[in-house]
N, C-alpha and C positions, 0 to 999 in steps of 0.2 A: 263836398260840403257839409258837415253835423251842423245845420242853422240853429237847431233848439239849443246845442252844447255852447254854442255862438253870442250867440242871444242871451244867454244865463250869463257867460260871462261878461260882458258888454252891461250888463247891469247891473252885476259887482261890480264893474269898475267904474260907473257912473254915481252909483249910491257911495261910495268909499270916498269919491272928488266932492260931491257932494258936502258929504258930511265936513269934511275937511272943509272946505271953501266955506261952510257959516260953521264953524266951532266957536264955540264964545268965551273964546281966549282973552286975558283982560276981564272978565266978568269975576267979582268978586266971590259968589256961589260958584261957578265951574272952575274956577284954580283951586278953589279950596277942597273941591272934593274931589280933585285929581291928587292933591296932596293927603287926604284921608285915605284913597287908594293906594295910594303908593305905602303911606304909612302903616294900614290894615297888613297889605301882601309883607309888607319888614317885619313887624308883629309876629303874623301865620308863620312866617321863613323860621322867624328866633325861636319861638313857644312853642310849635304847632311841629312843623317838619323834623327839625332833630331832634325832639321828646318824645313826640309818639306816633305822627307816621314811618320814621326809617327804622324802630322797632319793630312795628305791627306787619311792614314791610316783610320783613327779614322771618317775621310768624307767618305772613301769606304763605310767603316761598315756602318753607318749611311743609307748612301743610299739602302742599302741592306736591313735594317730594316722597314725605314720611310717612304722611297716613293714607292709609290704603283707599282706595277706592271701595274695597268692600265694606269696609269700617263706615264710610260717610253713606252707601245708599243702606245699610242697615238700620244706622238710628235717624239719617235725615234723608234719604232717597224717596221718590214718589211713590214705592211702592212698602216702605216702613208704614208701621199701626203709627196713627195720627196723633195719637197718644204722649207715647215716644218720640215723634217725629218732635212736634210741637212743642213737648215741654223740653228736651234737651236745646232747641233752639233758642228759646225765650232765657232760660233759666244759663245756657253760657253767653249770650248776649247781655245781662246783666248783671253775671260776674264780671265781664271787663270791665263797665263801667266808664266806655270813652265816648266820644263825641260823633258828630255825624260823618266827619271825613276821618277819623280813625277806624271806623268799623270798616269801612269801602275794602280795602286789600282780601281783609279778613275774608267778609260778604263773599268778593269774587274768589278769594279759595277754592273756599266751601263750595260755592254751585259750579264753577268748573271742574269739578272734584263728580259731579254727581249728586247733588243735592237737590232736591224738589224745589220748584220754584217757592211752591208754598214755603217747608219749613225754612228755607234759602231767606225771602224777604220778611220771614219772621224776627228771621235773627237780623235780618238789617232795620229791623225797626226797636227790639227791644236793647242792640247794644244800647243808642244813646239814650233810650227811653226810658227804663226800665231802672236808671241811676240809683241806687240805695239814698249814696251820698246827698244828691241829689232831693229827693224826695223828704227827705231828713229833715233838710235845708228847708226846702218849704214850705213847711207846715212850722216850723221855726218863724222863719221871718212872715211869710204872705196868710200864716192861720190853718192852725188842722183840719179845717174843713177842704180848703186846696189842696193841702195836701194829702191827703186820704182818696181825693178825685183823681187828682194827678197820681196817685198806683195803679190805686184801679183800672181806670182810665189806659194804662199807656200796659198794664199785662192783657188786657181785653184786644187793645188794640192789635198788636202784636198776634196773636191769635187769628180774630178775626179777621184781618187785613192778609194773612198767609196762607189761610181757606179761601176767601177772597178770588184771591192771584191765583189759587191752584183750580179753584174753579171755572175763571173767567178764560184763562189759557190751560186749559185739561188735555183738548186738540191735541196743541205743541207740544206738552208735556211728555203726551203719549210715546210721539214722536223725536223728543231729545232721549227719552229713554231705553228706546231700542236702537239708537246710535249711541250710547253710553256703552263701554264692553263690562262685564261684569269681570271681575278678579276674585280670588281666594278673596276669606279675610283676615287669614297668616301673609296675604302679601307683603315682602319685605322683608322678610326675617329676623327680625326683631321683635323681641317679649313686648307686649302691650302695657307693661308695666314700666319699662326702659320708655319708651315715646309718652307716657303720659309723666316723669318726671323730666324729660327735656322738653314742653311743651310746658309743665308748670315755670320752669325756671323763666322760658322767655316771656309767659303773661308775667309774672311776678316784676320780673326787669320792666318789663312796660309798663308797669301799672305804678311800681314803687318810684322811676323817673320822670311819670306825671303826677305824680302827689305833690299837689299844694301844700304851701305853709299853712301853720293852725294860729291864727289871730285868735286865741281864746285864752282863759286864764287855767284851764283844766291842766293839772302837773303830767298826767297820764301821755295824755293827747301830745303836750311837748315835749317829751320823754319819747316816745316813737317817733318825733319827728329829725327828734336831734339825734335817732340811730341813720338815718335815709343813708347816709354815708355808707354805714357799715355793714346795712342790709346788702346793701348794692354792692360792695365791694364781696362780701360771704356768697352772692348769685353770681359774678364775674367770674369765682374760684370754681362753683359749681359747673358753670357751662362748661368751665375749662377740660373740667376733670370728663366729664360726660363726651368732651370733643376728641377725647385721647380715647379714653376707653371703650365708647360707644361707635365711635366714629373714624377710628383709625389713623389722626392726624396727630404726626410729629410732636413728641412734649418739646424741641426746640425752636418748632414753630411758635406754640403756645405761649412759652416763655420772650419770645422775640415781639410776640403782639401786646402780653403785658407790660413790658418795661417803658414805652410811650405812653401807657394809661396812669402806673406807678405815679412818673415821674409828672404828669397832667395834676394826679389828683396831690404829688406834695407841694409843689409850687403853687399851685392854683386852691389853696385850703375852703373847704365849703362850695366850691362851685363845680357840678357836676355834668356842665353840658363838653367842657371841652374832654375830659375822657372822655365820655361817652363817646361823642363822634371819634377820639382817637381806637377806641376799644372796634367799632364798628367798622372804621375805615380798614383797622388790622385784621377781623377777622374775613374782612371783603379778600381783601390779598391772599388771607391763610385757606381759604374754603376755594376761589379760583384757581390757583397755583395745583391745589391736592390732585384733581382731577374724582371719579369717582360721585358719591353721592354727594359731596362735598360742593362738588364745583357745580352741580345737579342746584343745589342750593342757593348756589350765589347767582344763577342763570336764570331761576325763576321770580329771587325775589329782585332782581333788577329789571327782568321782564314786566313786574307790576309797580315799579317804581317807575319806569319810561311810560307806561299807558295812563298812571293816575298823575303822578304828580304836575303836569303841566297843564290838566285839567283841571285840578285844585287851583292853584298857583292862578290860572287865569278867572275863576269865580270868585276867588276872594276879593281882587283889585274890581271887577266889575261890582261885586257885592260892596266891596270899599265908598268906590267912586256914588254908588247908587244911593244909599243910607249912612254911608259914616264908618266910625267907630263907637262906643260907649260915649257919650258925651259931646259927642261929636257931630256935627252932621255932613250929608253930602246933597247930591242935587234935589234928594227930594228932603221936604221939610219936616223936622220933630212933628210940629205943631198939626201938621196931616193927618199924621198918624194919630195922635192923641185926640184929635175932631173926631178919628173916623171909628175906633173903637169904645166908644163912652154907651154907657145904656146895655141892655142884653138884647139888642134888636140880631134877627136875624144878617142885615147888615154888618152890624158891628161883629157878631160873630165869624162872618166868614172873611171879612175882611182881614180881623186877625189871621186867621187860620192860615191865608195869603199871603198874608207879612210874615208869618212867623216861618211860613214855608221857604221860602225866598231867603231869604236874612240867616247870617249867619252865626249861631252862638257856640262861642269854645265852650266847657263844659262847666256847669254854676252862672256865667255870667248872662243868662236867661232872668236869674230871681233879683237880681239888682235893676236890672230893667224892667220887670216887672214891677218893680216895688216905686218906682220915678212913674209908670204908666197909672195904675193904680190913684195913686195920689194925683195925679191929672186928668182924673173922672175916669178913669177906665173900669168899667165894670166887670163882674166875676166870673161870668160865662165866658167872655172875650179872653179873660184871663187865664183859663183853663184851657180855652180853643188855644192859645198860641203856646200853652205849656205843652200840647200834647204834639203840634204840628211841627214847632220848630227847633229842639231840639233834636228831633229826626231828620229833619231835612236841612238843606239848605242848598243855593244854586250853587255851589260848586258841587255837591255832593252829589247832585241831579245828572251835570256832567260827565259823571264817571259812572254814576248808576245807567245812563243810557249805551254807554261803551263796552260795559258787560251783557247787557241784556236785552236794549235796543230800543228804540222810541216807543213802541207801542205799549210796551210792558210799563218802561219808565212814567209816560204818561197816566198809565191806568195805578198806578204804583201811588203815586203823587195826588190824583184825583179821589183816590181813597182815602188818604191822610188825613188831604183838607175836608170832607165832607164828612168823617166821622169826629173829625177835630170841631167841625161847625154845627152838627149838630149835638153832641155831648158839651160844647160850652153852653146852647142854647135852654139842653134841659137842666145844666148846671144852675143857668140862672132864673128858671125857675122855682127849682126846690130852693 
């Protein structure tokens, strides 16, 4: 009998039993925290899983099937020129403007295709951190100084963290490079411009469906916002054409796929969630039943969803239990956080970095949260530290990163983000 394994199992059983036995059910804070955990998980499922993550899963699956390993190795591989690798990683991440969870399927896709650890983690940080709209809103709402500091810090962080990850794990990377088979850049048999157009359509769909409303008086922005449905319709038609011409999917299948989408759009004018879900379900059926590279695309997409989605939902639930939602409290009182981030001390900056790293921020929600904290006495140094650590990390994000690149690399990545955010906050507080 393996006593070590048995004792470990017994410890888990005793721990779970004691946790349930002493569960503070009936206490207001605990009951409200559980409710907040479910509320946050429900909000995340409605607003992010369908509109953000599912399109991202399709893109990640497409990367693993349609992008040749040679292309990834040329631009993002360990042997690529550093200026090219980190430039491509940071720029592509900033163009996507996704949150810390939506970037994960894309990161997993390029990392498994052979991207070097340094460029891959630079992309992982850059995606949520170098968000042009978030930086502009930060400057407008929190001040020009902190907006500029956030922009500069995010760009520098993405490159420095990537380089440090490469240096720290260079031996592991050398072994991984040897195990990754090299293939021709032209592998896949499709012209580069066709793949570029295909991915442009997929990314444009993801960006458009996650495009928030415009609470402003600018007539141009309101006009563009009113065209959101038309833009999505045009992109859907373009994707259908690509599937027929380049992936040899039967026209009648695309027409059948389009019928429920069109009906949902007509019956529910102004809403995009149900038409989008109908489109993704239809696309899944078409790809899964067609064989060839379409079937491979569906299998890769499903693989990413199966690995990542359960971890994200579990992480969001725990984050809601501990910290609640915006304007609502979890087990940890918000007054504790407000008291801990006052001034510009090392403790305040470190606490802001750690709290930001574990909290979940949907895109742009960190700005009103910080506005309230600053009004409660938060120093400008801790505010910057939270801005640099928060959008790029979260508890759900960490759980998924660990499943992709292991515990040691994940812990190192988190520590680098927290340490650099703390140092940046201290420096900015002094200046």
